[in-house]
C-alpha positions in Angstrom: -1.3 -4.4 26.8 -3.1 -4.7 23.3 -2.0 -6.1 20.4 -0.7 -2.8 18.8 0.5 -1.0 22.4 3.8 0.5 22.6 5.1 1.8 25.5 7.1 4.6 27.1 10.4 3.0 27.1 10.3 2.1 23.2 8.4 5.5 22.6 11.3 7.6 24.3 13.8 5.8 22.4 14.0 7.8 19.2 16.0 5.5 17.8 13.6 2.8 18.0 10.4 4.8 17.7 11.5 7.2 14.5 11.4 3.7 12.8 7.8 2.9 13.6 5.2 4.7 11.1 1.6 4.9 10.9 -0.5 5.7 8.6 -4.3 5.9 8.0 -6.9 6.6 5.1 -10.3 8.1 4.8 -11.0 5.2 1.8 -10.9 8.5 -0.9 -7.4 8.9 -1.5 -6.7 11.2 1.9 -4.2 9.8 4.6 -2.6 10.8 8.1 0.7 9.8 8.8 3.5 10.3 11.1 5.7 8.3 13.4 4.6 7.4 16.5 6.3 10.3 18.7 4.4 12.7 15.5 8.0 13.5 14.6 7.9 13.3 11.0 10.6 11.4 8.9 9.4 12.0 5.5 8.1 14.7 3.3 5.0 12.2 2.7 4.5 12.6 6.6 1.4 15.0 7.2 -1.5 15.6 9.6 -3.8 16.1 6.5 -2.4 14.8 2.8 -5.1 14.9 0.1 -5.1 14.2 -3.5 -6.1 17.2 -5.9 -6.9 16.8 -9.0 -7.2 20.4 -10.0 -3.4 20.6 -9.4 -2.7 17.1 -11.9 -2.9 14.5 -9.0 -0.6 14.2 -7.0 -1.3 14.7 -3.0 -0.8 17.5 -1.2 0.4 18.0 2.3 -1.6 21.0 4.1 -1.4 20.7 7.6 2.4 18.8 8.1 2.1 19.4 12.1 0.2 20.4 15.0 2.4 21.1 17.8 1.0 20.8 21.4 1.5 22.7 25.0 0.4 22.6 28.0 0.1 25.5 29.9 -0.3 25.2 34.1 0.3 28.2 36.4 2.7 30.0 33.5 4.7 27.1 32.6 4.8 26.0 29.0 5.3 21.8 28.3 5.6 21.8 24.2 4.7 18.4 23.5 5.7 18.6 19.9 9.1 17.5 17.8 10.7 18.2 14.8 14.4 17.4 14.1 16.8 19.8 12.8 20.4 19.8 12.1 23.3 17.9 14.1 20.5 14.8 14.9 19.0 17.6 17.6 15.5 17.2 18.3 13.0 20.0 19.6 11.0 20.2 21.3 11.4 17.4 22.9 8.0 16.4 23.4 8.0 12.4 23.0 9.6 12.7 26.5 6.4 13.0 27.9 4.5 10.0 26.2 3.7 7.2 28.4 2.0 5.2 25.8 0.9 4.6 22.2 -1.9 2.8 21.3 -3.5 1.9 17.3 -5.8 -0.7 18.2 -8.7 1.2 17.3 -7.8 4.5 16.6 -4.5 5.9 16.8 -4.2 7.0 20.7 -1.3 9.0 22.6 -1.2 9.2 26.0 0.7 12.3 27.7 2.0 13.2 31.4 3.0 16.0 32.1 3.7 16.5 36.0 0.2 16.1 37.3 -1.2 15.9 33.9 -2.4 13.1 31.9 -3.6 14.1 28.0 -4.9 11.4 25.5 -4.1 12.3 21.7 -6.5 10.2 19.1 -6.7 10.8 15.6 -9.4 9.6 12.9 -10.1 10.8 9.1 -13.9 10.7 8.6 -14.8 8.6 5.8 -14.7 9.7 1.9 -14.4 13.5 3.3 -10.8 15.1 3.5 -11.1 15.9 7.4 -9.0 14.8 10.1 -10.5 15.1 13.4 -8.0 15.1 16.9 -9.7 14.7 20.1 -7.8 15.5 23.2 -9.4 14.4 26.5 -8.0 16.1 29.8 -7.4 12.4 32.1 -5.9 14.1 34.7 -5.4 18.0 36.5 -4.9 19.1 39.6 -4.8 23.1 38.7 -6.5 25.3 35.9 -4.8 23.7 32.6 -4.5 25.7 29.1 -3.5 23.9 25.5 -2.4 25.7 22.9 -2.3 24.3 19.5 0.9 25.8 16.5 0.0 24.5 13.3 2.4 24.0 10.8 1.5 24.5 7.0 3.1 23.1 3.9 0.6 23.7 1.1 3.0 21.5 -1.1 3.1 18.5 -3.3 3.9 15.0 -1.3 7.1 15.2 -3.9 8.8 18.1 -3.1 9.7 20.4 -0.2 8.8 23.9 0.3 11.2 27.1 1.8 10.1 30.6 3.1 9.3 32.6 0.3 7.2 36.2 0.0 4.5 34.5 -2.1 3.0 32.7 1.2 0.2 34.1 2.9 0.1 34.0 6.1 -3.2 35.4 7.1 -5.9 33.4 8.9 -9.0 34.6 8.6 -12.2 34.2 11.2 -15.0 31.5 11.1 -16.7 29.5 14.0 -14.4 28.5 16.9 -11.1 28.9 14.3 -9.4 30.5 11.4 -8.8 29.4 7.6 -5.8 29.8 5.9 -5.2 29.7 1.8 -1.2 29.5 1.9 -1.3 29.7 -2.2 -4.4 30.9 -4.4 -4.3 27.8 -6.5 -4.6 25.6 -3.4 -8.2 25.3 -1.3 -8.5 26.7 2.0 -7.7 25.0 5.1 -10.1 25.4 7.5 -8.7 24.9 11.2 -11.4 24.8 14.0 -12.5 23.5 17.2 -15.2 22.1 19.0 -15.3 25.0 21.6 -14.2 28.5 21.4 -10.7 29.3 21.5 -8.5 32.5 21.0 -6.2 33.0 18.4 -3.0 35.1 18.3 -1.6 36.4 14.8 2.3 35.9 15.1 3.8 34.4 11.4 7.2 32.7 12.0 8.5 30.4 9.3 10.3 27.1 11.4 13.4 26.9 9.0 15.5 23.9 7.9 13.1 21.0 9.2 15.1 17.7 8.4 13.1 14.2 7.0 15.5 11.5 7.8 14.0 8.8 5.5 14.6 11.6 2.6 18.4 11.8 3.5 18.7 8.5 4.1 16.9 7.6 0.9 20.1 10.6 -0.7 17.0 13.0 -1.8 16.6 17.1 -0.3 15.2 16.8 3.1 15.3 20.1 4.5 12.6 22.5 4.4 10.6 25.3 6.0 7.3 25.5 7.1 4.6 28.4 8.1 3.9 28.4 11.4 0.8 31.4 11.4 0.4 31.8 14.9 -1.2 29.6 17.7 -4.3 28.4 19.3 -5.3 28.6 22.7 -8.2 27.3 25.3 -8.7 26.3 28.6 -9.8 22.5 29.5 -10.8 20.9 32.7 -10.5 17.6 33.9 -12.4 14.6 31.9 -13.7 17.2 29.6 -12.8 16.7 25.8 -12.2 18.3 22.7 -12.0 18.0 19.0 -9.9 20.0 16.3 -10.8 19.5 12.5 -8.6 20.4 9.8 -10.4 19.9 6.4 -10.9 21.8 3.2 -14.5 23.2 4.2 -16.2 24.6 6.6 -17.8 22.4 9.2 -20.4 23.3 11.9 -18.1 22.5 15.9 -21.4 21.4 16.8 -21.5 18.7 14.7 -17.9 17.2 15.4 -18.7 15.1 18.6 -21.3 13.3 16.1 -19.1 12.9 14.0 -16.7 11.7 15.5 -19.0 9.1 17.2 -20.1 7.8 13.9 -16.6 7.4 12.4 -15.1 5.4 15.9 -17.9 2.7 15.2 -16.8 2.3 11.4 -13.6 1.3 13.0 -12.4 -2.0 13.1 -10.6 -3.4 16.3 -6.9 -4.6 15.5 -6.1 -7.3 18.1 -4.5 -9.8 15.8 -3.4 -10.4 12.3 -5.5 -10.9 10.2 -7.5 -8.1 11.6 -5.0 -5.3 10.7 -4.7 -6.9 7.4 -7.9 -6.9 6.8 -7.9 -3.1 7.9 -4.7 -2.3 5.8 -6.5 -3.7 2.7 -9.8 -1.9 3.3 -7.6 1.5 3.2 -6.4 0.9 -0.4 -10.0 1.8 -1.2 -10.1 5.0 -3.4 -13.6 6.3 -4.1 -13.9 8.9 -6.7 -17.6 10.3 -7.4 -19.2 7.2 -9.0 -15.6 5.5 -9.5 -13.7 3.5 -7.4 -10.3 1.7 -7.7 -8.0 0.1 -5.3 -4.7 2.2 -5.0 -1.2 0.4 -5.0 -0.3 1.5 -2.0 0.5 4.4 0.4 2.1 6.8 0.6 2.9 7.6 -3.4 1.4 5.0 -4.9 -1.6 5.6 -7.3 -3.8 2.8 -8.6 -2.4 0.5 -11.3 -4.0 -2.2 -13.3 -1.3 -4.8 -12.2 -1.2 -4.2 -8.6 -4.9 -3.8 -8.9 -5.9 -6.9 -10.3 -3.7 -9.0 -8.0 -4.7 -7.4 -4.8 -8.4 -7.2 -5.6 -10.0 -10.8 -4.4 -7.9 -11.0 -1.4 -8.6 -6.7 -0.3 -12.4 -7.6 -0.9 -13.5 -11.0 -1.0 -11.6 -12.5 1.0 -12.0 -10.2 3.8 -15.9 -10.0 3.6 -16.0 -6.6 1.4 -18.0 -8.2 -1.8 -19.4 -4.7 -2.3 -16.2 -3.0 -2.8 -15.5 -5.7 -5.1 -18.6 -5.0 -7.1 -17.6 -0.8 -6.6 -14.1 -1.1 -8.2 -14.3 -4.3 -10.6 -18.3 -4.1 -12.2 -18.9 -0.5 -11.9 -15.5 0.7 -12.8 -12.4 -1.8 -13.8 -15.1 -3.7 -16.3 -15.5 -0.2 -18.6 -12.1 0.6 -18.1 -11.0 -3.2 -19.6 -13.5 -2.6 -22.5 -12.1 0.8 -22.9 -8.8 -0.3 -23.6 -9.7 -3.6 -25.7 -12.0 -0.6 -27.8 -8.8 1.8 -28.2 -5.3 0.5 -26.7 -3.7 3.5 -27.9 -5.7 5.9 -25.5 -4.8 4.1 -22.8 -3.1 6.7 -21.3 -6.5 8.8 -20.6 -7.6 5.6 -18.7 -8.1 6.3 -14.5 -6.1 2.7 -14.0 -2.7 3.4 -15.0 -0.9 0.5 -16.5 -3.5 -1.1 -18.8 -1.2 -1.6 -21.8 1.5 -3.7 -19.4 2.0 -7.1 -20.7 0.6 -8.8 -17.9 -2.3 -6.4 -16.8 -5.1 -7.8 -18.7 -3.7 -11.6 -17.6 -4.2 -10.8 -13.8 -7.4 -9.5 -14.8 -8.6 -12.6 -15.5 -7.2 -14.6 -12.5 -9.1 -11.5 -10.8 -12.2 -13.5 -12.4 -10.7 -16.8 -11.6 -10.7 -16.0 -7.9 -14.7 -14.8 -7.6 -15.4 -17.9 -9.8 -14.1 -19.8 -6.6 -16.0 -17.3 -4.4 -19.4 -17.0 -6.3 -19.5 -20.0 -8.5 -18.7 -20.8 -11.7 -21.7 -19.6 -13.6 -22.2 -16.2 -11.8 -18.3 -15.7 -13.1 -19.0 -16.7 -16.7 -22.4 -14.7 -16.6 -21.1 -11.1 -15.4 -17.2 -11.7 -16.7 -17.0 -14.3 -19.1 -17.6 -12.7 -22.1 -15.0 -9.9 -21.2 -12.3 -12.8 -20.6 -13.1 -14.1 -24.1 -12.6 -10.9 -25.6 -9.4 -10.4 -23.9 -8.2 -13.8 -25.1 -9.4 -12.9 -28.3 -7.4 -9.3 -28.4 -4.4 -10.8 -27.8 -4.7 -14.2 -30.2 -5.8 -11.3 -33.0 -2.4 -9.5 -32.1 -4.1 -6.2 -30.7 -2.2 -5.9 -28.0 0.1 -3.0 -28.4 2.8 -4.7 -26.4 2.3 -8.4 -26.8 2.7 -10.8 -29.3 1.4 -14.3 -29.4 4.1 -16.4 -31.4 2.8 -19.8 -33.4 4.0 -22.1 -30.7 1.7 -20.7 -28.6 3.4 -18.5 -26.2 3.3 -15.4 -25.5 6.9 -12.7 -26.8 7.5 -9.2 -25.2 10.0 -6.5 -25.7 11.4 -5.6 -22.0 14.8 -3.7 -23.9 13.4 -0.6 -24.3 11.1 0.2 -21.4 10.0 -2.5 -18.3 7.7 -4.8 -19.1 7.1 -6.8 -15.9 6.9 -6.0 -12.3 10.5 -5.8 -12.2 10.5 -2.3 -13.7 13.6 -0.6 -12.3 15.0 1.8 -14.9 18.8 3.7 -15.1 19.0 6.5 -17.7 15.8 5.9 -19.0 16.8 2.1 -19.8 15.4 -1.0 -17.5 18.0 -2.4 -14.9 16.4 -6.0 -15.5 15.8 -6.3 -19.1 13.3 -9.4 -19.3 12.3 -9.5 -22.8 11.1 -12.8 -25.1 9.5 -15.7 -23.7 8.8 -14.4 -19.7 8.0 -17.6 -17.6 5.2 -15.5 -15.0 3.7 -14.1 -18.1 3.8 -17.3 -20.3 2.4 -19.4 -16.9 -0.3 -16.4 -16.2 -1.2 -17.1 -20.7 -1.8 -20.8 -19.7 -3.7 -20.5 -16.4 -6.0 -17.7 -18.2 -6.9 -19.9 -21.4 -7.8 -23.0 -19.8 -10.1 -20.9 -17.1 -11.5 -18.9 -20.0 -12.0 -22.4 -21.1 -14.1 -23.4 -18.6 -16.1 -20.0 -18.8 -17.3 -20.9 -22.3 -18.2 -23.8 -21.8 -20.6 -22.5 -18.9 -21.7 -20.5 -21.6 -22.8 -23.3 -23.4 -20.4 -22.3 -26.5 -18.4 -25.6 -26.8 -17.1 -25.1 -29.8 -14.9 -21.8 -28.7 -14.2 -23.9 -25.6 -12.1 -26.3 -27.5 -11.0 -23.8 -29.9 -9.4 -22.5 -26.1 -8.8 -25.7 -25.0 -6.7 -26.7 -28.0 -4.6 -23.0 -27.4 -4.1 -24.2 -24.0 -2.9 -27.3 -25.1 -0.4 -25.8 -27.4 1.0 -23.3 -24.8 1.5 -26.0 -22.4 3.7 -28.0 -24.5 6.1 -25.0 -25.5 6.1 -24.1 -22.3 7.6 -27.1 -20.6 10.4 -26.9 -23.9 10.9 -23.4 -23.4 11.6 -22.7 -19.6 12.3 -26.1 -18.4 15.9 -27.0 -18.3 16.3 -30.2 -16.5 16.2 -28.5 -12.4 13.6 -25.5 -12.3 12.4 -22.8 -15.0 14.8 -20.3 -17.0 13.6 -16.8 -16.2 12.9 -15.5 -19.6 14.4 -16.6 -22.9 15.4 -14.9 -26.2 16.3 -16.3 -29.3 19.0 -18.7 -28.1 19.6 -17.0 -24.6 18.3 -18.9 -21.7 18.7 -16.4 -18.7 19.2 -19.3 -15.5 18.9 -16.8 -12.7 16.7 -18.4 -10.1 14.0 -16.2 -9.7 10.5 -16.0 -7.9 8.4 -15.7 -11.1 8.7 -19.2 -12.0 6.3 -19.8 -8.7 3.7 -18.9 -10.4 3.8 -21.8 -12.9 3.4 -23.8 -9.5 1.1 -21.6 -8.1 -1.5 -20.9 -10.4 -4.8 -22.7 -10.6 -3.7 -24.5 -13.8 -0.1 -25.3 -14.0 1.5 -26.2 -17.4 4.1 -28.6 -15.4 3.6 -32.0 -14.1 3.6 -32.9 -10.2 7.9 -33.8 -10.6 8.4 -30.4 -12.2 6.0 -28.3 -9.8 8.1 -30.0 -7.2 11.4 -29.2 -8.5 10.7 -25.7 -8.7 8.6 -25.3 -5.3 12.0 -27.3 -3.8 14.5 -24.5 -5.4 12.2 -21.6 -4.4 12.2 -22.8 -0.6 16.0 -23.9 -0.9 17.3 -20.5 -2.2 14.7 -18.1 -2.6 12.6 -18.5 1.0 12.5 -16.0 3.6 10.1 -15.3 7.2 8.5 -12.6 4.5 8.5 -14.4 1.1 10.7 -15.0 -1.9 14.4 -13.3 -2.5 13.8 -11.6 -6.0 17.2 -13.6 -6.9 19.3 -16.7 -5.5 21.9 -15.5 -3.2 24.0 -18.1 -5.4 24.2 -15.3 -8.1 26.7 -13.1 -8.7 23.9 -10.0 -8.9 22.9 -10.9 -5.4 22.3 -7.2 -4.1 20.0 -8.2 -0.9 19.7 -4.9 1.1 17.9 -2.4 -0.1 20.0 0.7 1.2 22.2 3.8 -0.7 20.9 6.5 -2.9 18.4 6.2 -5.4 21.0 4.9 -8.2 22.2 2.3 -6.0 18.8 1.1 -4.7 17.4 0.8 -7.9 19.8 -1.8 -9.0 19.1 -3.2 -6.0 15.3 -3.2 -6.2 14.9 -6.6 -7.8 17.6 -8.2 -7.3 17.9 -9.8 -3.7 15.8 -8.2 -1.6 12.3 -10.2 -0.7 8.7 -9.2 -2.4 6.0 -10.5 0.0 3.3 -10.7 -2.9 5.7 -13.8 -4.1 3.7 -15.9 -1.0 0.6 -16.1 -2.2 1.5 -18.0 -5.6 4.7 -19.8 -2.9 1.3 -20.9 -0.6 -0.7 -22.6 -3.2 2.7 -24.3 -4.7 3.6 -25.9 -1.4 0.8 -27.1 -0.2 -0.1 -28.2 -3.8 3.1 -30.7 -3.5 3.7 -31.3 0.1 -0.3 -31.7 0.9 -0.9 -31.9 4.4 2.3 -31.1 5.4 2.3 -28.2 3.4 -0.2 -26.9 5.3 1.7 -27.3 8.9 4.9 -25.5 7.0 2.9 -22.3 5.9 1.0 -22.2 9.2 4.7 -21.6 10.6 5.6 -19.6 7.7 3.0 -16.9 8.1 3.6 -16.6 11.8 7.2 -14.9 10.5 4.7 -11.7 9.4 2.8 -11.4 12.7 6.6 -9.5 13.8 5.5 -7.3 11.2 2.3 -5.7 12.7 4.6 -4.1 15.0 7.6 -3.1 13.4 8.0 -0.5 10.6 4.8 0.7 9.3 2.3 -0.6 12.4 -0.7 -3.1 11.1 0.7 -3.4 7.6 3.1 -4.5 5.5 6.3 -2.5 3.4 6.7 -3.2 -0.3 9.7 -4.8 0.1 12.2 -6.2 2.7 16.1 -6.8 2.9 16.9 -10.8 1.5 19.2 -10.9 4.3 18.4 -11.0 8.1 16.7 -9.2 9.9 14.7 -8.5 7.0 14.1 -5.4 7.3 11.1 -3.3 5.8 11.8 -0.7 2.6 9.6 0.7 0.2 6.3 1.7 0.3 4.7 2.1 4.0 2.0 -0.1 3.2 1.7 -1.9 -0.2 -1.2 -3.7 -1.2 0.1 -6.6 -3.2 1.8 -7.7 -0.4 -1.1 -7.1 2.1 -2.8 -9.2 -0.2 -0.6 -12.1 -0.2 -0.6 -12.9 2.8 -4.5 -12.6 3.3 -4.3 -15.0 0.4 -1.9 -17.5 1.6 -3.8 -17.4 5.1 -7.2 -18.0 3.3 -5.6 -21.0 1.4 -4.1 -22.2 4.3 -7.2 -22.2 5.9 -9.7 -23.6 3.2 -6.9 -27.0 2.6 -7.4 -27.6 6.3 -11.0 -27.3 6.3 -11.1 -29.5 3.1 -8.8 -31.8 5.3 -11.4 -32.2 8.2 -14.0 -32.7 6.0 
């Protein structure tokens, strides 16, 4: 049994198998996603989903599903599965599945009588194309395969319904057909590696339901167009490849393309290999630009999430070329553009550059690069820009940050969210963190200390001394403002001190430069351990709070209220691991090793091989939100690195 292997017992049980999803990307924004039994439960699911900048930049589902039918002696066995009303699933192709494996590529094995058929899927790197290879492993009599494409041609944020504007025509191309369902869309080429026959018989499959959307309180029914079907004979031992893409392909090249792509794949036979693979799935190359997406399926590239996640998703998994592509060739220019014209931030491809903490996370990313490549290298490449960021903030040029005379940063979070706790209701923040915010000022202190280091490495001693003075002022005010004698207040505005126990304070103990003394660091770690720690990370608020809402369920409003008031965000484990080992030293290493085992179970749970955006705050800590979230993946990679680095230091 492999690491990401699932047998018949689980797969035929829809209550279990429909909760498990898979997602694969081409590192350019295109993805393929469904449940393990290929029954779509989200409007975001699809065989070929791709961004279309010419249509506003959303992701669009072109090919929703591809139903396969095995035909022997005139008997038809449909391997597809869709959900309709009254909890009706039709056809029931899942009952033929014997195994699903995803260690290298997604591979499903079916048994229909004497027929054993394997289906494998992969995306072509940096090209909007899905390849599906079918291998007839066993067959005792002549066998024909039939394929019905379910076309959507819609945004992932909408649903489609039968309408007279849909074009069902299928024009002939080599070994297949091409369709453009609506004039504003690109063409969808569907081709096989061998000749096939095509029967044109357009039909709308109506009221297909998406269970996850129904649970989330959204519209969940849609109609999909099946223009006809393809058929081709297969022999025992034969493999054929189906291709769907927005450009025509030479069918004779499909086998070579498949073999080339297989060699690129990471074998996911342990937790770190899964996380390494998941991290690389967030890369999005667009021409000569490259970003790190915040996650899938609905996220775009956003500044805070990119800078939080970038070191772990590149340097820590031995992919420094992507650090260079994202940081040196893209992000540096985007940061400079923002510093030059902050009022034009919406025109920058990396969204959220004006968020109060985005530039602070940028400097922290450079700090981690310095640990990787050395301080001198970091100073040479990024020292001047980091110093410019600090001066930009000190001179009050940041549109959403104010530096007060006490050395602390002030934000206004009353009208729009100004921190990562950004849920909204009726146009207002649900968690209106405003004034002096604990993690923003912890980052500010850390960044001032680090930039002083950079300036000294650049031999700019006077400027470094000024930066050190600024950091000491910040440190003194930080303790005076946030320390309440037992832990850190979450935010302070005027005379009001918000004393909710939240995970944001762990940044002050976990960043390389802490404004706290050892006793205060221990107090922060201890209260986070006692009231917030779970096997998936830190809760967003203590269960002792009257606002504690640990389960992320219900309609949109209820989920938004719960979002940052109880559920666990795994990204917090990054800072917690650093802080815990700093406080408890050798015994902390063993504790964190045991803690990280809690994430291993998630490799075979919800979205296999990766981590969700959030988890419930109470057992069994079920995952929710984005199927694969960059800060979650990055945090666990970072925590694993922290543990391994500390163990090596102990050994030496």
